[in-house]
C-alpha positions in Angstrom: 9.4 -2.8 -0.2 7.6 -3.2 -3.4 4.5 -1.6 -4.4 2.8 -4.8 -5.7 2.4 -6.1 -1.8 0.9 -3.3 -0.5 -3.3 -3.3 0.3 -4.7 0.2 1.0 -5.9 0.2 4.2 -8.1 2.8 3.2 -9.9 1.3 0.1 -8.5 -2.0 0.1 -7.0 -1.2 -3.5 -3.7 -3.0 -4.5 -2.6 -0.3 -7.0 0.0 2.0 -6.3 2.8 4.2 -7.5 5.6 6.0 -6.1 6.1 10.2 -5.2 8.9 12.1 -3.6 8.4 14.6 -0.8 11.5 16.8 -0.8 12.8 20.3 -1.1 14.4 23.1 0.8 12.1 23.0 3.9 10.6 19.8 3.2 13.3 17.5 3.7 13.9 15.0 6.5 17.1 15.5 8.6 18.4 13.8 11.3 17.7 15.1 15.0 21.6 16.1 15.8 22.0 17.8 12.7 20.8 21.5 11.6 22.5 21.3 7.9 20.4 21.0 4.7 23.5 18.8 3.5 22.4 15.9 5.8 19.1 16.0 4.8 17.2 13.5 2.4 13.6 13.6 0.4 11.3 11.0 1.0 9.7 8.3 -1.1 5.8 8.0 -0.7 4.0 4.8 -1.8 0.5 6.7 -2.8 -2.6 4.7 -3.6 -3.6 5.7 -7.0 -7.6 5.1 -6.3 -7.9 6.9 -3.1 -4.7 9.0 -2.8 -4.0 7.5 0.7 -0.1 7.4 1.7 0.7 3.7 2.3 4.3 4.2 3.1 7.2 6.7 3.6 10.9 5.8 2.8 14.2 8.0 3.3 15.7 8.4 -0.2 19.1 9.0 1.2 19.4 6.8 4.1 23.3 7.0 4.3 22.9 10.5 5.5 21.5 8.8 8.5 24.2 6.4 9.3 
């Protein structure tokens, strides 16, 4: 998803930046896995006007296949 196609549902802005949510305890992992090695951070699209998170995407999708 390209950031220039997003429109913030909260304020109507179309200006976004990306951030990463992750770390030892904040990564997402498959439900059937307990290993931290099968986890991935999330990439967030954040409205630069109000801070609303418009989308989240798994960075390392191959860990879920």
